[in-house]
C-alpha positions, 0 to 999 in steps of 0.5 A: 485501449492498447490497439490505439497506442501504436495508432497514437505513436504512428500520428505523433511521429510519423505525421512530423517526420511526413512532413520533412521529407515533403519540405525536403522534397520540395525544396531539392525538387521544386523550381521554387525552391532556388527562388532567391525571394525574401519570401519563399525563403521565410516559407521555406523556414517556418516550414522547416521550423514546423517540421522539427519543433514537431518531431521533437515535441513528439518524442519528448512528449510522448514518453512523457506522455506513456510514462503519466498513463503508466503511472495512472493505472499503478495508481488506480490499481494501488486505490483497488487494493487499499481501498480508502478506509471509511471514518468508522468503522463499527463504532471505531474511528479510524484513519490510515495513510502511507509514506512512499520510499520512492518520489512518486512511487503509487506501487509498493510492499504495504497492505493493510485492511479493515472488515466489519465481520459477525465476530467483529471488526478485524485487521489486517497490515502486512509488509511484503519483501520487495516492492513494484509489481512482484511485491503488489501481486504478492498483496493482492493473493493476501489482500483478497484472500483476507476480504473472505476469511476473515468472514468466513473464519470463526477465529483469527487461527485459521484466516491466516492459514488461509492467507498462507495459502493464498501466498503459496498460490502465488508464489507458485504460479509466479515461480512457474512464470519466471522458471518456464524451464520447469514444464510447468510442475512447480518449482523444487523452491518457488522464491523462497526469500519471499517473504511475508509479515501478517498481523491480525488484530480482532477488536470485539464488542466489549473491545477484547484484542485478539491478534496473530502475528508472523513476524510483524512489529507489534502495534503500540495502545495509546490511553494516555501514554503509548507502550506495545501491545505484546511483548510475545515473540511474534511467528516467522513471517508468511512464506519461508516456514509453515504454520505450526499445527496449535497458532497461538492466539494473544490476548491483549487486554481491551481496548477500553472507550477513547484509547486507541490502537496504531498499527505500522510498518516496519519502515516508522520503526527502522528509519534513520537521521544521518547519525545513524539514529532511529527514529524514536516512535514510541516517543512520538505516539506517547505524545499524541496519547496526551490530547484527550480524544486521541484524533486517529488523523492527527496521530498520521500527520505527526507520525509522518511530519515527524519520520520527515524531519528525523530523516530528511525527506530520505525514507528507506523503506515504505511507511504505512499507519493504520488508526483505530479508536473506541469509540464506543461508549459502555451500556449502562445496565438496566434495572431490570437486568441488574433484578435478575442478575441477583435473582440467580445468585 
C-alpha cells in the first residue's frame, strides 16, 4: 500500500501535466493551430480546459484523499485499542462512550477496558497526558499490559505494578527514539513530564468493590442518588514517581443488584461554561439515578448532551465514560444448605 501511493500520485498529477504539455506543444508547432476556423478554436479551448480542470482536481483532491486515508487508519487504530465493550459482562450491563475535544479527531489519550477474569470483573480507566500519536503509544502500552495482567495477577496491586513497568518501557523506548544522541543508552530522565492517571476496579462475585487509584477521579455509584465511590486520596499518576513498596487497596463496599458505577475521565468534571463554572457532573448523575433501573446507555447520552449544552459544544479535553450496572440477582439459599449451616452451629 505504501509503495502504491507514489504511483497514484504520478498518475494523478503526471497525466494532466503531460496532457497540458502536449496541447501547448501542439498549439505552438502544429500548422493547424494557426487555423482561424471556429471548430479548431473550440477544440483548442476544450483541450486546455480539460487539462486545467484535471490538474486542479488532482491538486485539490489528492490531499483530501490522503487526509481521508489517514483518518481511516487512525480510526481503525483507535478501534483496535479501545475495542467495543460487550453489552453484558458476567451479569453486568455495560456501556461506554467518548467525546472528543477536537472535531473530527479519532486519536486521543483516554483509555478504558473491562474484562471478565477468574478474579472477578476487572476494569481500567485512564487518561494519558497529551493527545495524538505519542499519547496513543502510551494508551497501547497500558491497555496491552492490562489485558494480560488482569488475568494473570491475583491482586490488583500486581496489576498496577505491571502497568507501571509497561509504561516505563514505553517511555524509555520513546526517549531513545527522540534523543538519538544518547547512543542507545537510557536517558537520565526519559520524558519526565509524561504521566498517565489510572484507576483499577475489581467487582467480585458478591458485588464487592476493590480499587487501586493512581491520580484518577473516583467513579460515582448510582443508588437512588449519586455519590463518589471513595474519598481516599489517590496515589500519584504513573510516570513521574515510582509506586510505593506496599500499594494501598481501597475497599469500597458492594455494588448491589440494580446499582450502577460511572467511571469517567477528568474531561467531564473539569469542563467549564463561558462563565468559568464547572460542569455539575454529580447533579446530572443524581438525576439519572432517579430512573429505575438505571440504563447505562441513557446515563452516557444524558451526560454527553448536558456537557455539550454546558460548554456550548466547545470541550477543552476529551471525555470518556464507562457505566456498569449490576444485573446479578441474589440467589436464594437452598433448604439443604440452611440445615447444614444450622448443624455446624
